C-alpha positions in Angstrom: -32.0 11.7 19.7 -28.8 13.5 20.9 -28.7 17.3 20.8 -25.2 17.9 19.5 -23.1 14.8 19.6 -19.4 14.8 19.0 -19.3 17.4 16.3 -16.5 19.6 17.7 -14.4 16.6 18.6 -14.7 15.4 15.0 -14.0 18.9 13.6 -10.8 19.1 15.7 -9.7 15.6 14.7 -10.1 16.4 11.0 -8.3 19.7 11.4 -5.4 17.7 13.0 -5.3 15.5 9.9 -5.0 18.7 7.7 -1.9 19.8 9.6 -0.4 16.3 9.7 -0.7 16.0 5.9 0.8 19.5 5.4 3.7 18.7 7.7 4.4 15.5 5.8 4.3 17.4 2.5 6.9 19.8 3.7 9.1 16.9 4.7 8.6 15.3 1.3 10.0 18.4 -0.3 13.4 17.8 1.2 13.4 14.0 1.3 15.8 11.8 -0.6 14.5 9.7 -3.5 14.6 6.7 -1.2 12.8 8.6 1.6 9.9 9.8 -0.5 7.9 6.5 -0.6 7.3 6.3 3.2 6.2 9.9 3.4 3.8 9.5 0.5 2.4 6.3 2.3 2.0 8.4 5.5 0.0 11.0 3.6 -2.2 8.3 2.1 -2.9 7.0 5.6 -3.7 10.5 6.8 -6.1 10.9 3.9 -7.8 7.6 4.8 -8.2 8.8 8.4 -9.6 12.1 7.2 -12.1 10.3 5.0 -13.3 8.2 8.0 -13.8 11.4 10.1 -15.8 13.0 7.3 -17.9 9.9 7.1 -18.5 9.8 10.8 -19.5 13.5 10.8 -22.0 13.0 8.1 -23.4 9.9 9.8 -23.7 11.9 13.0 -25.7 14.6 11.2 -28.3 12.0 10.4 -28.7 10.9 14.0 -28.6 14.3 15.7 -31.8 16.3 16.3 -30.3 19.7 17.2 -26.9 20.5 15.7 -24.5 23.3 16.9 -24.7 25.0 13.5 -26.7 24.8 10.4 -26.5 21.3 8.9 -25.4 22.5 5.5 -22.6 24.5 7.1 -21.4 21.5 9.0 -21.5 19.4 5.9 -19.6 22.1 4.0 -17.0 22.6 6.7 -16.0 18.9 7.0 -16.0 18.4 3.2 -13.9 21.5 2.6 -11.4 20.3 5.2 -11.4 16.9 3.4 -10.6 18.7 0.2 -7.5 20.1 1.8 -6.2 16.7 2.6 -7.2 15.3 -0.8 -5.3 18.1 -2.5 -2.3 17.5 -0.3 -2.4 13.8 -1.2 -2.7 14.7 -4.9 0.5 16.7 -4.8 2.4 14.0 -2.9 1.3 11.3 -5.3 2.1 13.6 -8.3 5.7 14.1 -7.0 6.0 10.3 -6.7 4.3 9.5 -10.0 6.3 12.1 -12.0 9.5 10.7 -10.4 10.6 14.3 -9.6 14.3 14.1 -8.5 14.7 17.8 -7.8 12.1 20.1 -6.3 12.6 23.8 -6.8 12.8 26.4 -4.0 9.5 27.7 -5.3 7.9 24.4 -4.6 9.4 24.3 -1.2 8.1 27.8 -0.5 4.6 26.9 -1.6 4.6 23.8 0.6 5.6 25.9 3.6 2.9 28.4 2.8 0.3 25.6 2.7 1.5 24.4 6.1 1.0 28.0 7.5 -2.5 27.9 6.1 -3.2 24.5 7.6 -2.1 25.5 11.1 -4.4 28.5 11.0 -7.3 26.3 9.8 -6.6 24.1 12.9 -6.6 27.2 15.1 -9.9 28.5 13.9 -11.6 25.1 14.0 -10.4 24.7 17.6 -12.1 28.0 18.5 -15.5 27.2 17.0 -16.9 25.7 20.1 -16.9 29.1 21.8 -18.0 32.0 19.5 -16.8 34.4 22.1 -13.5 33.9 20.2 -15.2 35.4 17.1 -12.8 38.3 16.7 -9.8 35.9 16.9 -11.4 33.7 14.3 -12.2 36.5 11.9 -8.6 37.8 12.3 -7.1 34.4 11.5 -9.5 34.0 8.5 -7.9 37.2 7.2 -4.5 35.7 7.7 -5.5 32.6 5.6 -6.7 34.9 2.9 -3.4 36.8 2.8 -1.5 33.5 2.7 -3.6 32.3 -0.2 -2.8 35.5 -2.0 0.9 34.9 -1.3 0.5 31.4 -2.8 -1.0 32.8 -5.9 1.9 35.3 -6.2 4.6 32.6 -5.6 2.9 30.3 -8.1 2.8 32.9 -10.8 6.4 33.7 -10.3 7.4 30.0 -10.2 5.5 29.4 -13.5 7.1 32.3 -15.2 10.5 31.1 -14.0 10.0 27.5 -15.2 8.7 28.6 -18.6 11.6 30.9 -19.0 14.5 28.8 -17.7 13.6 25.1 -18.0 14.7 23.4 -21.2 13.2 20.0 -20.6 9.5 20.2 -21.7 8.6 17.2 -19.5 10.0 18.9 -16.5 7.9 22.0 -17.4 4.8 19.9 -17.5 5.6 18.2 -14.2 6.5 21.3 -12.3 3.5 23.2 -13.6 1.2 20.4 -12.3 2.9 20.4 -8.9 2.8 24.2 -8.6 -0.9 24.3 -9.4 -1.6 21.5 -7.0 0.1 23.3 -4.2 -1.8 26.4 -4.9 -5.0 24.3 -4.9 -4.3 23.4 -1.3 -4.2 27.0 -0.2 -7.5 27.6 -2.1 -9.1 24.8 -0.1 -7.8 26.3 3.1 -9.4 29.6 2.2 -12.7 27.8 1.4 -12.7 26.5 5.0 -12.0 29.9 6.4 -15.0 31.3 4.4 -17.3 28.7 5.8 -16.1 29.4 9.3 -16.2 33.1 8.9 -19.8 32.8 7.7 -20.7 30.7 10.8 -19.2 33.3 13.1 -21.0 36.2 11.5 -24.3 34.4 11.5 -24.0 33.4 15.2 -22.5 36.5 16.8 
């Protein structure tokens, strides 16, 4: 049986899907009504590709005798990354389903923060193959935690604003769902950082 297989290649491929989905979500925030459908379709395709990578990684676990990390940690890492893409897809489809014709500056800011989280996830995943980068990984994990806290703060402010200023109750419901969905993306990114931080600390 192979000793390690293509785990790091698969990790990096999945992290790339995380960033691609986040980039498309930011683009969706400024798209015209007519331009939204192709972007949502692109995110759906990214999610399909991420699912395939997740499946391939789990399958590889069953055919590999010696893995680079604990099997449960590998499983957790790839599934947490998949959760990021799933959460991104949920927001995109929500925007389409709710037929939101105007997205607020708060939603745009949250999307941009999730992209910042996603790029840092890709960075730390790319460093996993060489744990001599442990200090850089831990530092970037802290950045993801700070960005997640920023998302929490922006979401609370956004919710307060929409409850105070929005007169259309349906718009309130729609925006609340989108804000909470965007914040869920940052939570998923933080979960990935926790898994990776644990791997680094265990293997230093």
